[in-house]
Structure formats: structure tokens, C-alpha cells
N, C-alpha and C positions, 0 to 999 in steps of 0.2 A: 307579480309575487302573490303567493297564496294568502288567503283572506285569514287563515288560522295557522298556528304552528304548534308542535308536539312538545310537552313538556315531561321530561323523565322522572322528575322528582317533585316534591312539594314545593310551592311558592311561599316563601317566608313572608308573613304578614307585616305591614309597616309597624313601627313602635308609636304605641298610643300611650296617653297619660293613664295613670292607675285608675281614674275616675271613668274614663272611656273604656279602659280594659274591662272593667267589672260589666259595662253595660252593653258592650258591642263586641265580644269576642267572636271572631269568624271561627266556623267549624272547622276542626282538624281532621285531616283525612287519616285513613287507617294506616297508609304508608309512612306518614310523618310521625305517628305516634308509636309505630312498631319498634320494637328493640330486638336485638339478635340474641343468640343463647347466652353469651357472657355479659349481656346486660348494657352494652355500648350502643350509641347510636347508629343507624345504618348509614352506609356512605353510598353516594351516587354511583362511584365507580365500581363498586361491587353489588350493588342492590338494582334489580331490574323490575320494571312494571310491566304486566303482561298487557294491560290496556291503557295506552298513553292518554293522559288526560289532555283535552283540546280547549285552550283558553284564546278567546277572540280578542282583537284590539279593543273592541267595546268593552269587555270584561275588565281588561287591564286598565283602561282610562277610568271607568267606574269605580274600580277598588282604589286607585289613588286619589281620585276626588273625595269618596266617602270618608277615606282615612283622615283626610285634611279637615273636611267638615266637622268629623267627630272631635277631632283634636281641638279645633277652634271653639267648639261648643263647651269642651271641659274647661278651657281657660276661662271662658266668660262666667261659667258657673263658679269657678274658684275666685274669680275677681269680685262677684256679688256677695260672696260668703265672707270675704275678709272684713274685720272690723274697721271702723273708721280710724284714721290716723291722722293726727295733726288737728290744730284749732284755729279759729279765726277770732279776732277781737271784735267785739260790738262796743262802741262808745256813743254814749247820749250826752253830750255837752248841755243840751237845753234842759233836760230833767236831772242831769248829774249822776250817772252812774255807768259802769263798764263791766264787762265779763267776757269770758272766752266760751265758744261753744263749737262742737264738732264741725269740721269743715264741710261735711255732706249734708248736714241738716239745712232745712230750707224754711224762709221766713213764710208765715202765714198771716194775712191781714184780716182784720174783722173779727177777731177772736174776742174782743173787749179788753185785753190786757194792753199794758203800754207797749210791750214786744212780745212776740210769740215766735218761737223756732221749733220744728217737728223733725224727727227722723222720718225720711221718705218711705222707708221700709217697714218700720215698727210703728204703726200710726199712734199706739197708746203712749209712746215715749215722746216727750217734749218738754220744753223748759218756757217759762214766762216771767215778767217781772211786773209785779203789782205796786202802786204807789198810793199814799194816803194824799187827801186833797190839800192842797197848799193853803187853801183859805179857811179850813176847818180843824187843822192840826197844828200843834205847836210842839213837837218832840224836841227834846234837847239830846236825849240819849236812848239807846236801845233799852237801858235799864228802866226806863219809863213804863216798860212792859212788865216790870217785876223781874224775878228770878228766871233763868233759862226754862225750868219746869213750868212755871206760870205762864211764859209766853207759848210754850208747847201745848198747853191745855188750850189756849186761845186760838193757836193755829189749827188744831184738830177740830175745835168746834166749828171754825170757819169752814173747813173743808166738808164736814158732815152737813152744814147748812147748805152748803153750794150742791152736794149730791143728793139732797132730798129728792124723794120721788113720789109721785101720785100713782104709781102703779101699785095694784094689789099684791100682796105677798112677797114684797121686797124687804130684805132684812141686811143690815149692814155690820159688820164686826170691826171694831177698830182698836188700835194699840199704839201707844207712844213708845218707839223703840230706843230714842236717845234724845237727850236735850242738853246742849253744851255751849260754851262762850269761847271766844278766842280773840285775841288781839292782833290784828294783821300788821303788814309791814308799812300801811299807811297810818299806824298809831290808833285806828279806830277800833272800837268794841262791837263785835258781831256775834249774834246768836245762831246756832246751828240747830235744826230740829229734824228728826226723822220719824215718820209715823207709817203704819202699815193699815190699809183698809181693804176688806174684802166684802164684796156684794154677792148676796145669795138672792135667786128669784125662783118664783114657782113656775113650773112647766105647764100648769092649768090653774091660773089665778082665779078663774071663774068657778072652779068646782066646789060644790056644796059642802062635801064632807072634808075634814081637815086632812084626813089620810090620803085624799086625792090631791092635795095642794103639796107636792113634793118639792122641797126647795134645793136648788143645785147651785153650785158656784158659778157666777158668771164672769167675774174678774177678780184679781188679786194684784194689788199695787203698791209700790213704795212710793212715798212723797218725802221730798227731801227740800227743806226751806232754809234760807240764810236771810237773816234780818239785820239791818242797819239803819242808822239814822244820819240825816245830813240835810241841810237847808230847811229845817224844821219840819221835815217829812219823814214818814217811815217807808223804808224800801224792803219789798221782799222779793227775793230770787226763788221760784218754784221750779223744782224738777219732778218729772212724773214718770214712772217706769214699770213695766209688769215685773213681779217678783221674779219670774222665772228667766227674765233677760237681765235683771240686776247684777247677779254674781258675775256674768261674763263682761259686763261694761261698768263694774263698780270704779276702777280706777280713774276712767275718763270722766264718770259723773261727779266723782270727788275732786278732780282737778277743775271742773266747772264751778263747783261750790267754792273751793278755795280761791278762784280768780275773782269773784265778785267784790266789787269796790263801789262805795259811794263817794262822789266828789262835789266840790262846789258847783253849782250850776251856773251857766253863762246866761246872763240876762239880755 
């Protein structure tokens, strides 16, 4: 059998996903794109090609394999781009709190918080739980912090203290976006606080002249906190996310906030 065969028309390309079609569209031959005088597509029975296009078996196999690989790559990209769906529940019976977190987030140890989870793809997006010391705190209610606005001022001050930098030319801008209270289905009172913090840094912090120390935005983040009291302790669920990510994931993040509960600790 001959090692090659003649094709009298163009070979139709395998169907690809829209993502792949944009990045890997095979070249179209002049015969395939040609139109007859009345605008209809040419027919193989009435249309002849002066010089037949020779396709080897190797070309056919390579074409099939490449279309399969491109379609699989497109599927993987679509899967990575999909937002997280569903939650898992974290329960700490020893310290006394529970919450839901996105099921694709991973736990990070050694962060200093009681518990810490992080988005594996957006590293600036995370959640943690902070607890007051059981030996030095005697909270009876979250109202011990004052009004929600007073609690928001304390939360923002704590964030700014933690983000204090020794670098030259660093400036922080902060704003309390909201401060509210709610009674959850467990009958307990919780405070919810949202703040925005922007950090600016100089691109030439050692420059002598002020005009040479141009400050640029290095990050812009939303911080969401839920405060509750139980077991004579103050509990704070913290969520951190970049502002440009927040709008796309606001519903999930608010679901996490609403899920936070403090419970009686098991001694």
C-alpha cells in the first residue's frame, strides 16, 4: 500500500473548544475558503484541485493527537478558572468555635493564629481565628467592647499595629467601611466589621530628594471580622482578600462570616 494518498478537498479540522479555537486555529487553505460566484460553498463533486494535497499517515496521526491535547488543555484551564463551590465545616470543641470555609482552601500551620486557612491560588486571600487568653480575659458579652463602631475602631487599630513597617517611605491608608451587630440563630450577639487598608511604598526609599521617592500602591485589601464572646473569651474570625477579588467572591466570603459561631468549650 502506498505511504501517502491524494485528497481532492480540504480536510475539516476537529472541533475544538472556544478557548482552543482562539489560540490554535489551523491555517485554512485557499480552496476551503473559496466561494463560487453565487456565494455558495464549493462542492467536492463540482470543484477540482489542480495539484492534489498529499497527506501522510504521520500527518493524520499528528493532527488527531494535537487536537486532543489542545482540547484537554482547554478543559484544565476552565477547571482552574472556576470559582470554589461548596464549603467544609471546621469545628474546634476544645476552644469552642465553628465556621465554614471554601472546600478548596488549605490549612497553614505555624501562622500564629489559632487556625489559619488560605486560598491556594490567591495567596493574599485567607481566614484565621484569634482568641483572647483564657487566663487574662473575663468577657461576658461582645458588648464589653462598646458599640459596633467602637469595636471597629479597635479592630482597625489592631490591624494597623500588626502591619507597622520599618521600611522607609511606607504609608498606609485605612477606612472603616461598616460596623454592625446581629443576633445569630444560636441566640448570641455578634459584631461584624469591614475595613479597607491600602499600602503605598516608595520605589526608591533611599533617595535624598522627596521628588525622587515616588510612592506607588503595593496592595489594596478588604478585611472582614466577626466578633463573638463565649467561655469568658473574645473570639475573632478574620477574613482577608484583595479588593479586586472581593467583588467576585463576596457571596462566599459573607457566607463564611455568617457561619461563624462560638460554642461552649469541652474541657
